[in-house]
C-alpha positions as CSV (number, residue, x, y, z in Angstrom):
1,M,-10.6,3.1,38.2
2,K,-13.5,0.8,37.2
3,K,-15.0,3.7,35.2
4,F,-11.6,4.2,33.4
5,I,-11.3,0.5,32.6
6,A,-14.9,0.4,31.3
7,F,-14.2,3.5,29.2
8,L,-11.0,1.9,27.9
9,F,-12.8,-1.3,27.0
10,V,-15.6,0.6,25.1
11,A,-12.9,2.7,23.3
12,V,-11.0,-0.3,22.2
13,V,-14.1,-2.1,21.0
14,S,-15.2,0.9,19.1
15,F,-11.8,1.5,17.6
16,S,-11.5,-2.2,16.6
17,A,-14.8,-2.1,14.8
18,T,-13.5,0.5,12.4
19,I,-10.4,-1.6,11.4
20,A,-10.3,-4.7,9.3
21,Q,-7.3,-6.8,8.2
22,K,-7.2,-8.2,4.7
23,K,-4.8,-10.9,3.7
24,I,-2.7,-10.2,0.6
25,V,-2.9,-12.9,-2.0
26,N,0.3,-12.3,-3.8
27,I,-0.6,-13.2,-7.4
28,P,0.6,-10.5,-9.8
29,D,-1.2,-8.5,-12.5
30,I,-0.6,-9.3,-16.1
31,P,0.0,-6.7,-18.8
32,G,-3.2,-4.6,-19.4
33,Y,-5.2,-6.2,-16.6
34,V,-5.6,-6.4,-12.8
35,T,-5.8,-9.9,-11.3
36,L,-9.1,-10.1,-9.3
37,K,-9.3,-13.0,-6.7
38,C,-12.9,-14.3,-6.7
39,D,-15.2,-16.9,-5.3
40,F,-18.5,-17.2,-7.1
41,H,-20.2,-20.1,-5.2
42,M,-21.1,-19.9,-1.5
43,H,-24.2,-20.4,0.7
44,T,-25.9,-18.8,3.7
45,V,-28.8,-19.5,6.0
46,F,-31.1,-18.4,3.1
47,S,-30.6,-21.8,1.6
48,D,-28.6,-24.6,3.2
49,G,-25.6,-22.7,4.6
50,Q,-24.7,-22.2,8.2
51,V,-23.9,-18.4,8.4
52,W,-25.5,-15.0,7.9
53,P,-24.7,-13.2,4.6
54,T,-22.5,-10.5,6.1
55,Y,-20.3,-13.3,7.5
56,R,-19.4,-14.4,4.0
57,V,-18.3,-10.8,3.2
58,D,-16.0,-10.7,6.3
59,E,-14.5,-14.1,5.5
60,A,-13.8,-13.1,1.9
61,W,-12.1,-9.9,3.1
62,E,-9.9,-11.8,5.5
63,D,-9.0,-14.3,2.7
64,G,-7.9,-11.5,0.4
65,L,-10.7,-11.7,-2.2
66,D,-11.8,-8.9,-4.5
67,A,-15.2,-10.3,-5.5
68,I,-17.7,-12.9,-4.3
69,A,-21.2,-14.2,-5.2
70,I,-23.5,-15.5,-2.6
71,S,-25.4,-18.2,-4.6
72,D,-28.1,-19.6,-2.4
73,H,-30.2,-22.3,-3.9
74,L,-33.2,-21.2,-5.9
75,E,-35.2,-24.4,-5.2
76,Y,-33.7,-25.8,-1.9
77,M,-34.3,-23.8,1.3
78,P,-34.3,-26.2,4.3
79,H,-34.5,-23.3,6.8
80,Q,-37.7,-21.8,5.4
81,A,-39.7,-22.6,8.6
82,Y,-37.5,-20.1,10.3
83,I,-36.1,-17.9,7.6
84,T,-38.3,-15.8,5.2
85,V,-38.1,-17.1,1.7
86,D,-36.5,-14.2,-0.3
87,H,-34.2,-15.2,-3.2
88,N,-32.6,-11.8,-3.2
89,A,-32.2,-11.4,0.6
90,A,-28.5,-12.4,0.9
91,Y,-27.5,-9.9,-1.7
92,K,-29.5,-7.1,-0.1
93,I,-28.2,-7.9,3.4
94,A,-24.6,-8.2,2.4
95,G,-24.5,-5.2,0.1
96,N,-23.5,-2.4,2.4
97,L,-20.8,-4.3,4.1
98,A,-19.3,-5.4,0.8
99,K,-19.0,-1.8,-0.2
100,E,-17.3,-1.0,3.1
101,R,-14.8,-3.8,2.5
102,N,-14.2,-2.8,-1.1
103,I,-15.5,-6.2,-2.3
104,I,-17.5,-6.6,-5.5
105,L,-20.7,-8.4,-4.5
106,I,-22.3,-10.3,-7.4
107,H,-26.1,-10.8,-7.4
108,A,-26.5,-14.6,-7.9
109,T,-28.4,-17.7,-7.3
110,E,-27.9,-21.5,-7.8
111,I,-30.3,-23.2,-10.1
112,T,-30.5,-26.6,-8.4
113,R,-31.7,-29.5,-10.6
114,S,-31.0,-33.2,-10.9
115,M,-28.6,-34.3,-13.6
116,P,-28.9,-33.4,-16.3
117,P,-28.3,-30.5,-16.3
118,G,-27.2,-30.5,-12.6
119,H,-26.5,-27.3,-10.8
120,L,-25.9,-24.0,-12.5
121,N,-25.0,-20.7,-10.9
122,A,-26.5,-17.6,-12.5
123,L,-24.3,-14.5,-11.8
124,F,-25.0,-10.8,-12.4
125,L,-28.8,-11.2,-11.9
126,E,-31.3,-8.4,-11.6
127,D,-33.9,-10.4,-9.7
128,A,-33.3,-14.1,-8.7
129,A,-37.0,-14.7,-7.9
130,E,-38.1,-13.8,-11.4
131,I,-36.2,-16.6,-13.2
132,F,-37.7,-19.6,-11.5
133,V,-39.9,-21.9,-13.6
134,D,-40.3,-25.7,-13.7
135,D,-38.2,-26.3,-16.8
136,P,-34.5,-26.0,-16.1
137,F,-33.7,-24.8,-19.7
138,E,-36.3,-22.0,-19.4
139,T,-35.0,-21.0,-16.0
140,T,-31.5,-20.7,-17.4
141,E,-32.9,-18.8,-20.4
142,K,-34.7,-16.3,-18.1
143,A,-31.4,-15.8,-16.3
144,V,-29.6,-15.1,-19.6
145,Q,-32.2,-12.6,-20.5
146,Q,-31.3,-10.7,-17.4
147,G,-27.7,-10.6,-18.6
148,A,-26.5,-13.5,-16.4
149,F,-23.2,-15.3,-16.7
150,I,-24.1,-19.1,-16.3
151,Q,-21.5,-21.4,-14.7
152,W,-21.9,-25.1,-14.6
153,N,-21.2,-26.2,-11.0
154,H,-19.3,-29.4,-9.9
155,P,-20.0,-31.3,-13.1
156,G,-18.6,-34.5,-11.7
157,W,-20.2,-34.3,-8.3
158,K,-20.6,-38.0,-7.2
159,A,-24.1,-37.4,-5.8
160,Q,-25.1,-36.8,-9.5
161,E,-22.3,-38.6,-11.4
162,P,-21.4,-41.7,-9.3
163,D,-18.2,-42.3,-11.2
164,G,-17.1,-38.7,-10.7
165,I,-16.6,-38.1,-14.4
166,P,-18.3,-35.1,-16.0
167,K,-20.4,-35.8,-19.1
168,L,-22.1,-33.7,-21.7
169,Y,-25.8,-34.6,-22.0
170,D,-28.2,-33.4,-24.7
171,I,-29.4,-30.5,-22.6
172,H,-25.8,-29.3,-22.0
173,R,-25.1,-29.4,-25.7
174,K,-28.3,-27.4,-26.3
175,L,-27.3,-24.9,-23.7
176,L,-23.8,-24.6,-25.1
177,D,-25.1,-24.2,-28.7
178,K,-27.4,-21.4,-27.5
179,K,-24.4,-19.9,-25.6
180,Y,-26.3,-20.2,-22.3
181,I,-23.3,-21.7,-20.5
182,H,-20.3,-19.4,-20.1
183,G,-18.1,-21.2,-17.6
184,I,-17.5,-24.5,-15.8
185,E,-16.0,-25.2,-12.4
186,F,-12.7,-27.0,-12.6
187,F,-12.2,-26.8,-8.8
188,N,-15.2,-27.1,-6.5
189,Y,-14.7,-27.4,-2.7
190,N,-11.9,-30.0,-2.6
191,E,-12.6,-31.8,-5.9
192,Y,-11.4,-31.1,-9.4
193,Y,-12.6,-32.2,-12.9
194,P,-9.6,-32.3,-15.4
195,N,-11.5,-33.2,-18.5
196,I,-13.6,-30.0,-18.5
197,L,-10.6,-28.1,-19.8
198,E,-11.1,-29.6,-23.2
199,W,-14.8,-28.4,-23.2
200,C,-13.7,-24.9,-22.1
201,S,-11.3,-24.8,-24.9
202,E,-13.8,-26.1,-27.5
203,Y,-16.6,-23.8,-26.5
204,D,-14.5,-20.8,-25.3
205,L,-15.7,-21.0,-21.7
206,A,-14.3,-19.5,-18.6
207,V,-12.5,-22.0,-16.3
208,I,-13.8,-21.5,-12.7
209,A,-12.7,-22.4,-9.2
210,N,-15.0,-21.9,-6.2
211,S,-15.3,-23.0,-2.6
212,D,-19.1,-23.9,-2.7
213,I,-18.8,-23.2,1.1
214,H,-21.7,-24.0,3.4
215,E,-20.0,-24.0,6.7
216,I,-17.4,-21.6,8.2
217,I,-14.6,-21.2,5.6
218,A,-11.7,-21.4,8.2
219,E,-13.0,-24.7,9.5
220,T,-12.7,-26.2,6.0
221,Y,-9.5,-24.7,4.6
222,G,-7.6,-23.6,7.7
223,H,-4.3,-22.0,6.6
224,T,-4.8,-23.3,3.0
225,T,-5.8,-20.8,0.4
226,R,-9.4,-21.4,-0.6
227,P,-10.3,-22.2,-4.2
228,M,-10.6,-19.0,-6.2
229,T,-11.1,-17.8,-9.7
230,L,-8.5,-15.4,-11.0
231,V,-10.2,-12.9,-13.3
232,F,-8.1,-10.6,-15.4
233,A,-10.2,-7.5,-15.6
234,R,-9.4,-4.0,-16.9
235,E,-10.1,-2.5,-13.5
236,H,-11.6,-3.3,-10.1
237,T,-15.2,-2.8,-11.0
238,E,-18.2,-5.1,-11.5
239,E,-18.6,-4.0,-15.1
240,S,-14.9,-4.9,-15.9
241,L,-15.3,-8.2,-13.9
242,K,-18.3,-9.2,-15.9
243,E,-16.7,-8.3,-19.2
244,A,-13.6,-10.3,-18.4
245,M,-15.7,-13.4,-17.4
246,F,-17.7,-13.3,-20.6
247,E,-14.4,-13.0,-22.5
248,A,-13.2,-16.1,-20.6
249,R,-10.2,-14.3,-19.1
250,T,-10.0,-16.5,-16.0
251,L,-7.9,-19.1,-14.4
252,A,-8.8,-21.7,-11.7
253,Y,-6.6,-21.6,-8.7
254,F,-6.4,-24.1,-5.7
255,N,-3.9,-26.2,-3.9
256,N,-1.0,-24.5,-5.6
257,T,-2.4,-25.5,-9.0
258,L,-3.5,-23.2,-11.8
259,A,-5.7,-24.3,-14.8
260,G,-7.0,-22.6,-17.9
261,R,-6.1,-20.9,-21.1
262,E,-2.4,-21.3,-22.2
263,D,-2.0,-17.6,-23.0
264,L,-3.1,-16.5,-19.6
265,L,-1.0,-19.1,-17.8
266,R,2.0,-18.0,-19.7
267,Q,1.4,-14.3,-19.0
268,L,1.0,-15.1,-15.3
269,F,4.1,-17.2,-15.2
270,E,6.1,-14.5,-16.9
271,A,4.7,-11.9,-14.5
272,S,5.7,-14.1,-11.5
273,V,9.1,-15.6,-12.5
274,S,12.2,-13.9,-13.8
275,I,15.8,-15.2,-14.3
276,G,18.9,-13.1,-13.8
277,K,22.1,-13.0,-15.7
278,P,24.8,-15.5,-14.6
279,F,26.4,-14.2,-11.3
280,Y,29.3,-16.7,-11.3
281,E,30.9,-19.1,-13.7
282,N,33.8,-21.5,-14.0
283,E,35.1,-23.5,-17.0
284,R,32.1,-25.9,-16.9
285,Y,29.2,-24.2,-15.2
286,E,27.4,-20.9,-14.6
287,W,25.0,-20.0,-11.9
288,V,21.8,-17.9,-12.1
289,E,19.1,-16.9,-9.8
290,I,15.4,-17.5,-10.5
291,T,13.1,-15.2,-8.6
292,N,9.4,-16.0,-7.9
293,K,7.5,-13.0,-6.6
294,S,4.1,-14.8,-6.3
295,D,2.4,-17.0,-3.7
296,V,2.4,-19.9,-6.2
297,P,5.3,-22.4,-6.2
298,F,6.1,-23.6,-9.7
299,H,7.0,-27.3,-10.2
300,M,9.3,-27.5,-13.1
301,I,9.7,-30.9,-14.9
302,N,11.1,-32.3,-18.2
303,G,13.9,-29.8,-18.1
304,T,16.7,-29.0,-20.4
305,K,19.6,-31.4,-20.2
306,G,22.3,-29.8,-18.0
307,A,20.0,-27.4,-16.2
308,A,18.0,-29.5,-13.7
309,D,15.4,-31.9,-15.0
310,E,13.0,-31.3,-12.1
311,F,12.8,-28.8,-9.3
312,T,10.5,-26.3,-7.6
313,V,10.7,-22.5,-7.7
314,D,9.3,-21.9,-4.3
315,A,6.8,-19.1,-3.6
316,N,8.2,-15.6,-2.8
317,S,11.8,-16.9,-3.1
318,I,15.0,-17.0,-5.1
319,T,16.2,-20.4,-6.4
320,T,19.8,-20.8,-7.5
321,L,20.3,-22.9,-10.6
322,R,23.6,-24.4,-11.9
323,I,23.7,-24.7,-15.7
324,N,26.1,-26.8,-17.7
325,K,27.5,-24.5,-20.3
326,E,28.2,-27.2,-22.8
327,T,24.7,-28.8,-22.9
328,A,22.3,-26.0,-22.0
329,S,22.0,-23.3,-24.6
330,T,18.4,-22.6,-23.8
331,L,16.3,-23.4,-20.7
332,E,13.0,-25.2,-21.2
333,W,10.6,-26.9,-18.8
334,D,7.0,-28.0,-18.4
335,V,5.3,-26.5,-15.4
336,K,3.5,-29.4,-13.8
337,N,1.1,-27.3,-11.7
338,M,0.0,-25.1,-14.6
339,L,-2.6,-27.2,-16.6
340,T,-3.6,-26.3,-20.1
341,G,-5.6,-29.4,-20.8
342,Y,-6.1,-33.0,-19.7
343,D,-2.6,-34.1,-18.7
344,K,-1.2,-31.1,-20.5
345,Y,1.2,-28.7,-18.9
346,L,2.4,-25.2,-19.8
347,H,5.7,-25.4,-21.6
348,V,8.1,-22.5,-21.0
349,V,11.3,-21.3,-22.6
350,V,13.3,-19.1,-20.2
351,E,15.9,-16.6,-21.6
352,Y,18.9,-15.6,-19.5
């Protein structure tokens, strides 16, 4: 009997090791593109993180991500007395497991300098060790020469900007003029920086959201969806992902809020929300159903007179709306949790 129990235990463990459970993040594709869920900023023991690189892959799988970048610091390695200094180690260690999990693993590092310019992530590198020089502009330039996508991390981080407000310094303008910055974090960890949307629009930059996780992800976010960048790529490949990011086809997503380009927000809203024909009416009113097939609730405000000024279309649900036939010939709202700029919301007109 003991032998049988031991065999059963081994069999269960062996079987379980071949199975993984991935959460479904229900955010639809938009016409012509697949919606990739991504986190391009996280750390391991090879800089100041608490976990081994493969752990980041398993966390990402469980959270329903399609692509990640392990961006250990290029200049800051507090564990180097115990961990060999190798700026490419995390990428090499995590690579095989990422393939098994069908996760696109981006070769990356974080250029870690005082403000200005602050911290920059270099994504899609060939060799992280080769880009390091004393001058931050030259380090960034070396990364760009390897084909890297450069994102400006937490531009309003209070450790570098005590008032929490991002600012453009001369070196940022120089990097932007040379097209050496390609995206900026709108969400980082549990912070957000609303004024960067104007810069992203002016310079045609990707709007980014990342966890910047150092500890175990579940201990930070629990049942909340972690910050992620939605990338609208032609297909689920690294090449398509990279092309989409350089074309700024991204939205920042966290805490049930989306931010970025108006055209992409509109397409995502239209892919998520539909309104049916009236299913009942009387002399004064008619009733319709609004269906939301995404994980994002949409907070509608400033609505058409006679058709609910403010309400929420809950995630993965159907909302019934009563419309006054005399006052509501068209349905229009602002979507409060879809940000197109500083205090600017996506405006939608819904046909029914």
